[in-house]
KEGU-8971 format. One record per residue: x, y, z of N, C-alpha, C in turn; residue in three letters. Coordinates in Angstrom, 1 decimal, decimal comma. Layout:
<pts>
+--------+--------+--------+--------+--------+--------+--------+--------+--------+------+
!    nxx !    nyy !    nzz !   caxx !   cayy !   cazz !    cxx !    cyy !    czz ! code !
+--------+--------+--------+--------+--------+--------+--------+--------+--------+------+
!      X !      Y !      Z !      X !      Y !      Z !      X !      Y !      Z !  ALA !
...
+--------+--------+--------+--------+--------+--------+--------+--------+--------+------+
</pts>
This chain:
<pts>
+--------+--------+--------+--------+--------+--------+--------+--------+--------+------+
!    nxx !    nyy !    nzz !   caxx !   cayy !   cazz !    cxx !    cyy !    czz ! code !
+--------+--------+--------+--------+--------+--------+--------+--------+--------+------+
!    1,2 !   -1,0 !   -0,1 !    0,2 !   -0,3 !   -0,1 !    0,9 !    1,2 !    0,1 !  UNK !
!    0,6 !    2,2 !   -0,4 !    1,4 !    3,2 !   -0,8 !    0,9 !    4,2 !   -0,2 !  UNK !
!    2,1 !    5,4 !    0,6 !    1,3 !    6,6 !    1,5 !    0,4 !    7,1 !    1,6 !  UNK !
!    0,1 !    7,4 !    0,2 !   -0,9 !    8,0 !    0,2 !   -2,5 !    7,5 !   -0,2 !  UNK !
!   -2,5 !    6,3 !   -0,3 !   -3,9 !    4,9 !    0,0 !   -4,1 !    5,5 !    0,9 !  UNK !
!   -5,3 !    5,5 !    1,2 !   -6,5 !    6,1 !    2,5 !   -6,4 !    4,9 !    3,2 !  UNK !
!   -6,7 !    5,0 !    4,4 !   -6,6 !    3,7 !    5,4 !   -7,7 !    2,7 !    5,1 !  UNK !
!   -7,5 !    1,3 !    5,6 !   -8,9 !    0,6 !    5,6 !   -9,8 !    1,1 !    5,6 !  UNK !
!  -10,4 !    1,7 !    7,1 !  -11,5 !    2,1 !    7,6 !  -12,3 !    3,5 !    6,4 !  UNK !
!  -11,2 !    4,1 !    5,9 !  -11,5 !    4,8 !    5,0 !  -12,0 !    4,7 !    3,9 !  UNK !
!  -11,4 !    3,6 !    3,0 !  -11,3 !    3,1 !    2,1 !  -12,9 !    2,1 !    2,0 !  UNK !
!  -13,1 !    1,5 !    2,7 !  -13,7 !    0,7 !    3,3 !  -15,4 !    1,8 !    3,1 !  UNK !
!  -15,2 !    3,1 !    4,0 !  -16,5 !    4,0 !    4,0 !  -16,4 !    4,5 !    2,1 !  UNK !
!  -15,5 !    4,9 !    1,5 !  -15,6 !    5,7 !    0,2 !  -16,1 !    4,2 !   -0,5 !  UNK !
!  -16,1 !    2,8 !   -0,7 !  -16,6 !    1,7 !   -1,5 !  -17,7 !    1,0 !   -1,2 !  UNK !
!  -17,9 !    1,3 !    0,2 !  -19,4 !    0,9 !    0,6 !  -20,8 !    2,0 !    0,9 !  UNK !
!  -20,1 !    2,6 !    1,1 !  -21,2 !    4,1 !    1,7 !  -20,9 !    4,7 !    0,6 !  UNK !
!  -20,3 !    5,1 !   -0,3 !  -20,3 !    6,3 !   -1,5 !  -20,4 !    5,2 !   -2,7 !  UNK !
!  -20,1 !    4,2 !   -3,1 !  -20,5 !    2,9 !   -4,1 !  -19,0 !    3,4 !   -5,1 !  UNK !
!  -18,4 !    3,9 !   -4,6 !  -16,9 !    4,0 !   -5,7 !  -16,2 !    2,9 !   -5,8 !  UNK !
!  -16,1 !    2,9 !   -7,4 !  -15,0 !    1,1 !   -7,3 !  -13,5 !    1,4 !   -6,8 !  UNK !
!  -13,2 !    0,2 !   -6,2 !  -11,8 !    0,4 !   -5,9 !  -10,6 !    0,9 !   -6,5 !  UNK !
!   -9,8 !    2,1 !   -6,0 !   -9,1 !    2,8 !   -6,0 !   -9,8 !    3,6 !   -7,3 !  UNK !
!  -10,6 !    4,1 !   -7,7 !  -11,2 !    5,2 !   -8,4 !  -11,3 !    6,0 !   -7,4 !  UNK !
!  -11,5 !    6,1 !   -6,4 !  -12,2 !    7,7 !   -5,9 !  -10,7 !    8,8 !   -5,3 !  UNK !
!  -11,5 !    9,7 !   -5,3 !  -11,0 !   10,9 !   -4,8 !  -10,1 !   11,0 !   -3,6 !  UNK !
!   -9,1 !   11,3 !   -3,2 !   -9,0 !   11,4 !   -2,1 !   -9,2 !   12,1 !   -1,4 !  UNK !
!   -9,7 !   11,9 !    0,1 !  -10,2 !   12,3 !    1,3 !   -9,1 !   12,9 !    2,3 !  UNK !
!  -10,2 !   13,4 !    2,9 !   -8,4 !   13,8 !    4,2 !   -9,0 !   12,4 !    5,5 !  UNK !
!   -9,2 !   11,7 !    5,5 !   -9,6 !   10,5 !    6,3 !  -10,5 !   11,6 !    7,6 !  UNK !
!  -10,8 !   10,1 !    8,6 !  -11,9 !   10,4 !    9,2 !  -12,1 !   11,7 !   10,2 !  UNK !
!  -13,1 !   12,1 !   10,0 !  -13,3 !   13,2 !   11,0 !  -13,9 !   12,9 !   12,6 !  UNK !
!  -13,0 !   13,1 !   13,5 !  -13,1 !   12,9 !   14,6 !  -13,9 !   13,3 !   15,6 !  UNK !
!  -14,9 !   13,0 !   16,2 !  -15,3 !   14,1 !   16,5 !  -16,7 !   15,2 !   15,6 !  UNK !
!  -17,6 !   14,2 !   14,8 !  -18,2 !   15,1 !   14,0 !  -19,1 !   15,8 !   14,4 !  UNK !
!  -19,3 !   17,2 !   14,5 !  -21,1 !   17,7 !   14,6 !  -21,2 !   19,1 !   14,2 !  UNK !
!  -20,3 !   19,1 !   12,6 !  -21,4 !   19,2 !   11,3 !  -20,5 !   20,2 !   10,8 !  UNK !
!  -20,4 !   21,0 !    9,5 !  -19,4 !   21,3 !    8,5 !  -19,2 !   20,6 !    7,3 !  UNK !
!  -18,6 !   20,9 !    6,5 !  -17,9 !   20,2 !    5,0 !  -17,6 !   18,9 !    5,7 !  UNK !
!  -18,5 !   17,9 !    5,1 !  -18,1 !   16,8 !    5,0 !  -18,2 !   15,7 !    3,9 !  UNK !
!  -18,2 !   14,4 !    4,2 !  -18,6 !   13,6 !    3,3 !  -19,0 !   12,8 !    4,2 !  UNK !
!  -20,6 !   12,1 !    4,0 !  -21,1 !   11,2 !    4,5 !  -21,6 !    9,7 !    3,6 !  UNK !
!  -21,8 !    8,4 !    4,5 !  -21,8 !    7,8 !    3,5 !  -23,1 !    7,2 !    3,0 !  UNK !
!  -23,6 !    6,9 !    2,0 !  -24,9 !    6,7 !    1,6 !  -25,5 !    7,7 !    1,3 !  UNK !
!  -25,4 !    9,0 !    0,8 !  -25,6 !    9,9 !    0,7 !  -25,3 !   10,6 !   -0,7 !  UNK !
!  -26,7 !    9,6 !   -1,7 !  -26,2 !   10,1 !   -3,3 !  -25,2 !    9,4 !   -3,8 !  UNK !
!  -24,7 !    9,5 !   -5,0 !  -23,9 !    9,1 !   -5,5 !  -23,3 !    9,9 !   -6,9 !  UNK !
!  -23,6 !   11,2 !   -5,9 !  -22,7 !   12,3 !   -6,6 !  -20,8 !   12,7 !   -6,4 !  UNK !
!  -20,6 !   12,3 !   -5,1 !  -18,9 !   12,4 !   -5,0 !  -19,2 !   13,9 !   -4,7 !  UNK !
!  -20,4 !   14,5 !   -4,1 !  -19,9 !   16,1 !   -3,7 !  -19,8 !   15,9 !   -2,2 !  UNK !
!  -19,4 !   16,9 !   -1,7 !  -19,6 !   16,9 !    0,0 !  -20,4 !   17,9 !    0,0 !  UNK !
!  -20,7 !   17,7 !    1,5 !  -21,7 !   18,8 !    1,8 !  -21,9 !   19,3 !    2,9 !  UNK !
!  -22,2 !   20,4 !    3,4 !  -22,4 !   21,1 !    4,1 !  -23,0 !   20,5 !    5,4 !  UNK !
!  -22,6 !   20,1 !    6,5 !  -24,1 !   19,5 !    7,4 !  -23,8 !   20,3 !    8,6 !  UNK !
!  -25,3 !   20,0 !    8,9 !  -25,8 !   20,3 !   10,6 !  -26,6 !   19,0 !   11,1 !  UNK !
!  -26,6 !   19,3 !   12,3 !  -27,7 !   17,9 !   13,3 !  -28,8 !   18,1 !   13,3 !  UNK !
!  -29,1 !   17,0 !   12,8 !  -30,4 !   17,6 !   12,9 !  -31,2 !   17,6 !   14,7 !  UNK !
!  -32,3 !   18,6 !   14,2 !  -32,8 !   18,4 !   16,1 !  -33,5 !   17,7 !   16,7 !  UNK !
!  -33,3 !   16,7 !   17,3 !  -34,0 !   15,9 !   18,3 !  -33,6 !   15,4 !   19,5 !  UNK !
!  -35,1 !   15,1 !   19,6 !  -34,6 !   14,9 !   21,8 !  -34,3 !   14,8 !   22,2 !  UNK !
!  -33,3 !   13,7 !   21,5 !  -32,6 !   12,8 !   21,8 !  -31,0 !   12,8 !   21,2 !  UNK !
!  -29,8 !   12,1 !   21,9 !  -28,8 !   12,6 !   20,9 !  -28,5 !   11,6 !   19,8 !  UNK !
!  -29,3 !   10,4 !   19,5 !  -28,7 !   10,2 !   19,0 !  -29,9 !    9,0 !   18,6 !  UNK !
!  -29,9 !    7,7 !   17,4 !  -30,2 !    6,6 !   17,7 !  -29,8 !    5,2 !   17,6 !  UNK !
!  -29,9 !    4,4 !   18,4 !  -29,2 !    3,1 !   19,1 !  -29,4 !    2,1 !   17,3 !  UNK !
!  -28,6 !    2,1 !   16,8 !  -28,6 !    1,2 !   15,2 !  -27,2 !   -0,3 !   15,9 !  UNK !
!  -27,6 !   -1,2 !   15,1 !  -26,4 !   -2,5 !   15,2 !  -25,1 !   -1,5 !   14,6 !  UNK !
!  -25,4 !   -0,7 !   13,7 !  -24,1 !    0,3 !   14,2 !  -23,4 !    1,4 !   15,6 !  UNK !
!  -24,2 !    0,9 !   16,2 !  -23,7 !    1,6 !   17,3 !  -24,6 !    2,6 !   17,4 !  UNK !
!  -24,4 !    3,9 !   18,1 !  -24,8 !    5,3 !   18,2 !  -25,1 !    5,8 !   17,2 !  UNK !
!  -26,0 !    6,5 !   16,4 !  -26,4 !    6,9 !   14,7 !  -26,8 !    8,3 !   14,9 !  UNK !
!  -25,9 !    9,5 !   14,3 !  -26,9 !   10,8 !   14,9 !  -26,7 !   11,5 !   12,9 !  UNK !
!  -28,2 !   11,2 !   13,3 !  -28,7 !   11,9 !   11,7 !  -28,8 !   13,5 !   11,4 !  UNK !
!  -27,6 !   13,8 !   10,5 !  -27,7 !   15,2 !   10,3 !  -28,8 !   15,6 !    9,1 !  UNK !
!  -28,7 !   16,6 !    8,6 !  -29,2 !   17,2 !    7,3 !  -28,4 !   18,8 !    7,0 !  UNK !
!  -28,3 !   18,5 !    5,3 !  -27,1 !   19,5 !    4,8 !  -27,6 !   20,6 !    3,8 !  UNK !
!  -27,6 !   21,5 !    4,0 !  -28,1 !   23,0 !    3,9 !  -29,2 !   22,9 !    2,1 !  UNK !
!  -28,8 !   21,7 !    1,6 !  -29,4 !   21,4 !    0,1 !  -30,1 !   20,3 !    0,4 !  UNK !
!  -30,6 !   20,3 !    1,9 !  -31,7 !   19,0 !    2,3 !  -31,7 !   17,7 !    2,1 !  UNK !
!  -30,1 !   17,6 !    1,4 !  -30,0 !   15,9 !    1,6 !  -29,8 !   15,6 !    3,2 !  UNK !
!  -30,6 !   13,8 !    3,6 !  -29,9 !   13,5 !    4,7 !  -29,2 !   12,8 !    5,2 !  UNK !
!  -27,8 !   12,4 !    6,0 !  -27,4 !   11,0 !    6,0 !  -27,2 !   11,3 !    7,8 !  UNK !
!  -26,1 !   10,5 !    8,4 !  -25,9 !    9,9 !    9,4 !  -24,5 !    9,5 !    9,6 !  UNK !
!  -24,2 !    9,7 !   10,8 !  -22,9 !    9,2 !   11,7 !  -23,1 !    8,7 !   12,2 !  UNK !
!  -22,1 !    7,2 !   12,3 !  -22,1 !    6,1 !   13,4 !  -20,2 !    6,1 !   13,5 !  UNK !
!  -20,5 !    5,0 !   14,2 !  -19,1 !    4,2 !   14,3 !  -18,5 !    3,7 !   13,2 !  UNK !
!  -19,6 !    2,9 !   12,4 !  -18,7 !    2,6 !   11,6 !  -19,3 !    3,1 !   10,1 !  UNK !
!  -19,9 !    4,2 !   10,4 !  -19,7 !    4,9 !    9,2 !  -19,4 !    6,5 !    9,6 !  UNK !
!  -18,3 !    6,5 !    9,5 !  -18,0 !    8,1 !   10,1 !  -18,1 !    9,5 !    8,9 !  UNK !
!  -18,4 !   10,2 !    9,6 !  -17,4 !   11,4 !    8,2 !  -16,4 !   11,5 !    8,1 !  UNK !
!  -16,2 !   11,5 !    6,9 !  -15,0 !   12,0 !    5,8 !  -14,7 !   13,5 !    5,5 !  UNK !
!  -13,4 !   13,7 !    5,7 !  -12,6 !   15,1 !    5,6 !  -12,9 !   15,5 !    4,1 !  UNK !
!  -13,5 !   16,5 !    3,4 !  -13,2 !   16,8 !    2,4 !  -12,5 !   16,4 !    1,4 !  UNK !
!  -11,4 !   16,4 !    1,7 !   -9,8 !   16,8 !    0,7 !  -10,4 !   16,9 !   -0,7 !  UNK !
!  -10,3 !   16,6 !   -2,0 !  -10,2 !   17,1 !   -3,0 !  -11,6 !   17,0 !   -3,9 !  UNK !
!  -12,9 !   16,7 !   -3,3 !  -13,9 !   16,3 !   -3,8 !  -14,5 !   17,7 !   -3,6 !  UNK !
!  -15,2 !   17,8 !   -4,6 !  -16,3 !   19,0 !   -5,0 !  -17,2 !   19,5 !   -3,7 !  UNK !
!  -17,5 !   20,7 !   -3,8 !  -18,4 !   21,0 !   -2,7 !  -20,0 !   21,6 !   -3,3 !  UNK !
!  -20,7 !   21,1 !   -3,2 !  -22,2 !   21,1 !   -3,7 !  -22,6 !   22,3 !   -3,7 !  UNK !
!  -23,0 !   22,5 !   -4,8 !  -22,9 !   24,1 !   -5,5 !  -24,1 !   24,6 !   -4,4 !  UNK !
!  -25,4 !   24,1 !   -4,3 !  -26,2 !   24,2 !   -3,6 !  -26,0 !   24,4 !   -2,1 !  UNK !
!  -25,5 !   23,9 !   -2,0 !  -25,0 !   23,9 !   -0,1 !  -24,0 !   25,2 !   -0,2 !  UNK !
!  -22,9 !   25,3 !   -1,1 !  -21,8 !   26,9 !   -1,1 !  -22,7 !   28,1 !   -1,2 !  UNK !
!  -23,5 !   27,8 !   -1,8 !  -24,4 !   29,4 !   -2,2 !  -25,1 !   29,7 !   -0,8 !  UNK !
!  -25,8 !   28,7 !   -0,1 !  -26,3 !   29,1 !    0,8 !  -25,3 !   29,2 !    2,0 !  UNK !
!  -24,5 !   28,4 !    2,1 !  -23,1 !   28,6 !    3,7 !  -22,5 !   30,3 !    2,8 !  UNK !
!  -22,2 !   30,3 !    1,8 !  -21,8 !   31,6 !    1,9 !  -22,8 !   32,8 !    2,1 !  UNK !
!  -24,5 !   32,3 !    1,6 !  -25,4 !   34,1 !    1,7 !  -25,3 !   33,9 !    4,0 !  UNK !
!  -25,4 !   32,6 !    4,3 !  -25,6 !   32,7 !    5,5 !  -23,8 !   33,0 !    6,3 !  UNK !
!  -22,8 !   33,2 !    6,0 !  -21,3 !   33,7 !    6,4 !  -21,0 !   32,9 !    7,2 !  UNK !
!  -20,7 !   31,0 !    6,6 !  -20,5 !   30,2 !    6,7 !  -18,9 !   30,1 !    6,1 !  UNK !
!  -18,2 !   28,8 !    6,4 !  -17,1 !   29,0 !    5,5 !  -17,3 !   27,8 !    4,6 !  UNK !
+--------+--------+--------+--------+--------+--------+--------+--------+--------+------+
</pts>
């Protein structure tokens, strides 16, 4: 494995969660520890390979217990929905392009 290859955890998320063919994905910056929101890539959110600006959904509980552990739901500024769990963590944006709708709204609201 080359030094620039993603870790096995990141590779699993890219291949299983995003449906990327092995070795064909763009570079991600790796897993975001303690993700609370912002620009990131979440698993199982479309197949357009774009990063979105995520915010936690307002719930009366901290998250939902699933077979993947504690799952915390998020909603992007463009209203895509996703979730973060122990098995499907959020990934740094890396060189994935940003969602144009999220970027426009984030700029308007003064977010980075």
